[in-house]
C-alpha positions, -999 to +999 in steps of 0.1 A: +368-252+673+405-251+682+406-230+713+436-208+722+458-219+751+443-208+783+440-217+820+408-232+834+394-241+799+357-241+794+342-264+768+324-250+738+294-267+721+305-286+689+312-255+681+193-063+607+142-047+566+166-058+538+155-063+503+162-096+488+187-096+459+177-123+435+202-152+433+222-156+401+209-185+380+239-208+388+239-200+425+220-232+435+246-254+421+274-235+437+256-237+471+260-274+474+275-283+508+309-300+509+315-324+537+337-311+565+360-331+587+351-336+623+378-312+636+385-288+607+413-263+607+404-227+603+411-226+566+394-259+556+373-249+526+337-257+521+313-248+493+293-215+497+256-218+502+224-198+506+214-193+542+181-174+536+171-151+508+200-126+503+221-140+531+249-164+522+276-185+538+310-179+522+333-190+551+352-221+558+343-254+576+354-239+609+350-201+607+320-181+594+320-154+568+285-141+559+276-122+527+244-101+526+237-090+490+217-062+474+215-043+441+233-014+458+263-036+468+271-062+493+281-064+530+305-091+543+308-100+580+342-113+592+372-123+571+384-156+586+423-157+584+446-140+560+454-173+542+416-180+539+408-147+523+413-158+487+389-187+493+363-163+507+366-143+474+363-175+454+332-185+473+316-151+466+324-156+429+311-191+429+277-178+440+278-154+410+286-122+429+315-098+423+338-093+453+344-058+440+307-051+449+314-057+486+310-022+500+315-029+537+332-055+558+321-059+594+337-077+623+324-098+652+355-097+674+391-089+672+408-123+670+430-136+642+405-163+631+378-137+624+398-106+617+429-120+601+416-119+565+399-084+568+430-064+556+434-084+525+397-086+517+394-048+522+424-042+499+411-066+472+375-054+472+379-017+481+354-022+509+352+000+540+358-018+573+333-011+601+337-021+638+327-010+673+353+003+697+375-011+710+376-037+682+382-009+657+414+002+674+425-034+677+419-039+640+440-008+631+468-020+655+466-057+644+463-068+681+440-063+710+451-050+744+448-064+779+410-059+778+410-091+757+409-121+781+431-140+756+456-111+751+487-132+761+478-163+741+464-150+707+487-139+679+483-106+660+469-102+625+475-079+595+464-044+606+435-027+589+437+010+579+410+036+585+383+016+603+350+033+604+335+033+640+299+024+647+282+028+681+262+002+701+228+002+685+240+020+654+227+009+620+248+006+589+227+012+557+235+002+521+206+007+498+178-014+513+202-032+536+202-023+573+225-040+598+225-031+635+254-034+658+249-048+693+277-045+719+282-080+734+316-078+751+329-107+772+347-130+748+366-099+738+362-062+748+351-052+713+328-082+706+298-072+685+267-091+674+248-080+642+212-082+633+193-077+600+162-088+581+162-108+549+131-113+527+127-140+501+110-135+467+076-144+481+079-116+507+086-139+537+110-120+560+131-134+587+151-117+615+187-129+613+212-126+642+249-131+639+255-136+676+291-133+687+308-158+710+298-159+746+325-184+756+349-173+785+382-184+771+413-167+785+451-168+788+467-180+820+465-146+838+431-132+831+404-139+857+368-129+848+361-125+886+389-099+891+369-067+890+398-047+904+420-057+874+391-054+849+365-030+863+330-036+851+340-064+826+320-092+843+289-070+846+292-061+809+296-098+801+263-106+820+246-077+800+259-092+768+243-125+775+210-107+782+214-087+749+219-119+729+189-135+745+167-105+735+180-102+698+154-104+670+163-139+660+144-162+637+177-175+623+208-178+645+243-175+629+276-177+648+312-169+641+321-205+646+295-224+626+298-254+650+284-233+679+250-232+662+252-262+639+250-237+610+264-260+583+240-287+593+211-263+590+220-250+555+228-265+521+207-287+498+199-314+524+199-297+558+198-321+588+184-296+612+158-268+610+171-234+599+145-213+616+142-214+654+127-184+672+142-197+705+178-202+693+193-170+706+178-175+740+192-210+741+226-198+729+226-171+756+216-196+783+245-219+772+268-189+774+256-181+809+262-216+820+298-216+807+305-183+824+291-196+857+312-227+854+343-206+847+336-184+878+332-215+899+366-228+887+382-194+895+368-195+931+382-230+935+417-222+924+442-195+935+449-166+912+480-171+891+510-149+898+512-118+877 
């Protein structure tokens, strides 16, 4: 992952019952994994692939986009960047699915590398965009506000019209698909994790968690320990870590695939196990350690001038 410019950087690890839609006959060939460079840029293409049952990877080497399919239409999570959006559409087609059947586009958090392509994808597919506040307002504006720790260092992105709001704990349903939103603020104010259940043709069902980033990156001004400037934000961050640890989570997915070794766990010859019931707990523990390290750095250094 290429982090945004910020002070006191913290390192990142090499960074909801759904019916199973049968894969098109040529999907297996399309799902072969392309090799990715060690430090890919956000738009670096990779072949799409099945993750599990009706859940598919259609993103790039560096940034995830997740497709959940059904006979009633499809749901896409995240849009990578504006320039990568055509590649996401091509990946969907390569798996044998029609981008025009994407009915909803969801968002993990309101940064250009995950939200930048949403406006174009919504326009091309006709899908309705769904997000939790305050990410929904940021998507409509094309930029977050000071509630985002990286507000001063991240660029804006193409604004998205008429975003549908969903509450913490709300479930978005499309036919047999049911995806639940979990508020996990910290990395951004609107950060949201999503869970759903995918079942294969044999009836084996798995709980899948798309857990948002728990890494405390910021610009040169924001301090996670400054409760006067950001009332309740640190406590909410701690709750987010607890939330992620408790998610139903047989299979962990993350907005940056490197954060969960996602590409190494998928494709025709995976190098690591896909299923790990303890993955969300481990991911949360790593997030807690990064936050603790960041707070220790803040205590050791004077606050920058505003």
